[in-house]
N, C-alpha and C positions, 0 to 999 in steps of 0.2 A: 504494500500500500504506500501511497505517496504521503510524505509528511507535509505539514502546513495546517492552516486553519480548518480546512475540510479534507477529509480523507476519502479517497476514491476506491471503489471496488467494482469488479465486473459482475453483472447480473444477467444470466441467460434465461430467457423466457421462451419455452418451447411448447407449442400447441398444435394439435391436429385440426383445429378450427381457426376462427378469426383471431384468437388470442385476446379478445376483449375482456373476458372474465379474468384471465391470468394477469393481464396488465393492470387491471383495477385492483386486484388483491395485492399484487406486488407493490404498487405505489402506496397503498394504504399501510402495508407493513413497513416499508422503508421510511415512511414519514415519521415513524417512532424514533428514528436515529438521525437527529438533526445535524450531527457532526460528520455524517458520512454521506457521500454523494454516489449513487449507483451509476455506472456506465452500462446502459441497457443494450442488450443484444436480443432483438426480437425475431423469432422464427415462427411464422404462421403456416398453417396447412401442411404440416410435416406428417406425411402419410405413407412414406415409402422408406425402405432401408437406405436407398441412395440419398434421399433428402436428409435422413438422420445422420449419415456419415459426414455430410457437409457441416451440420451443426456441431458434431463432435470434434471435427478438425478445428473449428473456431474456439470451442471450449478449451481444447488443448493449447492453442496459441494464447488465449486470454483466460487463464484459470479463474474461476469464480463460481459462486453458488448457482445451481440450476433449479429453476422452478418449472414444473411441467403439468400439462393436462393432455395425456395421451391414452386413448382407449385401447388401441391394438396391443394385445398382450406381448407379442413377440418384440415389437418396437420398444415397448416400455422396458422389458427385461434387458434388451440391448443397451438402452440408454442408461439404466441403473448400473449395469455391470461395467460399462465403459467409464462411468463417472467414478465408480469405486477404484478402478485401475488408475484413473487420473487423480485420485485423492481429492475430489471435489464433492460437496454434498449435492444430492439430487432429491427434490421433494415434490411429491404429487400433492398439490394444494387441495384437491377435492376429496382425498381419501378419508379424512376424519368425518366429513359431513356424510359421504356416501355410506360409510360404515355405521354411523349413528342412525341414518334413515333405514338401512337394512335391518338393524336390530329393532327399531321402533315399529316398522311396518311388517316385520317378520316376512320379508320378501327378498328375492335375489335381484341384484342390479342387472339390468340389460342395457348397457351403454351402447351408444353409437356416436361416431365422430361428428361433431357439429350439430348434435341433436337439439341443442338449445336454440339453434337458428333455423329450425324447420319452418317451411313456408305454410304455416297453419293460419287459422282465422286471426289469431293475435298478431301475427306478422303483418297481414294485410290491414289490420286495424291501425297499426303503427304507421304504415305507409300512408293511409288515408289521413291520419292526424298530421303527418308531416306536410302533405300537400295542402291541407287546410291552413296550416300555420304559415307556410311560405306565401300563400295567396293573401293572408291577412296580416302581413307584417307592416309595421309603421303606419297604421291607420288606413290600410287599403280595404276596400269592399266591406265597409262597416254596415251595409244594409242587412247583412245576415249574421251579425254578431251573436244573435240568440242561439245559433247552432254551435257555438263554441262551448267547450268544457270550462275553459279559463280565459279570462280577459285581463291582461296586464296593462296598467296605466302608469305613466310616469313622465317626468321631464326628460329632456335630451341627455343621453349618456348615463342612464341608470341601468344599463345592461338588459333592456327589455327584449331585444332580439335574441341574444344567445340563450337567455333563460327560456324564452318561448321554444326555441329549437330543442333544448334539452328536454322540456316537458313533452314536446311532440314525440320525441324518441321514446318516451315512456308511455305513449299512447293517448295523450291528452290533446285534443284540438285546442290550440292556444292562439289567440289573437292579441296583438298589442297596439295600444293607441297612445300617441304622444300627447302630452299636456303642454299647451303653450298659452300663457296668459293673453287674454284679449282675442284669442282665436276660438271661434265657436266650437263646442264639442259636437261630435256626431249625434244626431237626434236619437239614434237607437241606444246610445251608451247608457244614459241615465234611466232607461226604461227596462233594462235587462232583468229577467227573473231567473232563468235557468243557469247561466254561467256563474262561476265564482269570479268576482272582480277583485283584483288585488292591486294596491298601489305600491310602487317602489320609490324610495327616496334615498338620499345620501347626504353627507355633509357638504356645505358649499365649497369647502376647501378641496374635497375629493372630486367633486364635479368640475370645478374650475381646472384642476390639474389634468383631468382626462380630456376636457374640451381643448385645453391649450395644446396638449400633445396631438390631438386630432388636427388642429389647425396647422401645427408645424409639419405634420405629415403631408399636408396639402400645400406646403411652402407659403403659408400665410402666417405672418408673425405680427400683424398689427393688433393693437389693443382694441377690443370691441366689448360691447355689453355682454356678448355671449360667454365671456370668461370672467366677467366682473362678479365678485363674490356677493356683493350687495344685491345685484339683480338676480343672481342665482338663488339667494336666500328668499327673495320674494316669490320666485317660481316654486320653490319647495313649499312655502307657506300656502300658496294657491293649491298645490297638489294635496297637501294635508287637509285643507278645509273641504275640498271636494270629496275626499274619501270619508271624512268625518260626517259630512252631510248625508252620505248614502250608506254609512255604516260599513264601508269597505275596509278590510284589514290592510294595514300598512306595514311594509317590511323595510327596515333600514339596511341597505346593501353596502354601507361604507366599508365594513371589514368582513364582508361575506364573499365567498367564492360563488361562481355560478351554480355549482352543485349544491351548496348550502342554501342558497336562495330558492332553488327549485325544490329542494327537500322540504323547506318551510311551506311552500305553496302546496305541495302534495299533501302535507299534513292538514292544511286548511281544507283542501278539496275533499279528502277522505272523511274528515270530521263532518263536513256538510252532507256528504253522501249518507253517513251513518245516522245523522239526525233527521233526515227527511223520511216521512212515513212511506211505507210500501203501498203501491197501488194495487 
């Protein structure tokens, strides 16, 4: 390992599917070690001995911990045995969960590579949600907001779009509407009954910083009211008053990641679903 403020180590992520699950678990685990920085080597769709040999050559060149999700028993044994010979740990991240499920359900696991990504009804539901969300980004097509599961409102640079896309990937049709003082709101917005409407806010300092960086990326460095903290504070006050008037929950995203904001919205959505009487 390298010396210095942050120590680096090689992390090999080997999957016979897209690697999405593996990458998420690995990053959640390594986040517990702030003094260490993983150098990630990602190998997706590893389903043949030839593909596995390429992985193992790289592990030999860059020794480090191996995390994997591989269903094929022969490939798995080959990987584990090779890692033993290379003296590097190899961990199947799903084994403890699968074992616990087998015990609880009193059933035998019947795995298949990429099974979690099967094109079932849920998959097409997510695609439908993504299409809706893209079509209803940034205040577009507000005439059918009532068809949304979630509507996000907020002033410019409160991460409305990335949060919407994240929620769509979880299967929620999500529209987002920008709030601009003195610009009329869509007529449908304040009459919504079915969707969960959530307001996003942040500190004036944070919004100003993000907006300034946005302008710099566009080669615009003039001082404008767009980055003025006093003006931004007024925009935030306007957003809060609107949400308070309609009893819409407000989430402060100043120190939240997109994932944390989306998780908070999902909690609000599910609480609403549970509290509504069944028809």
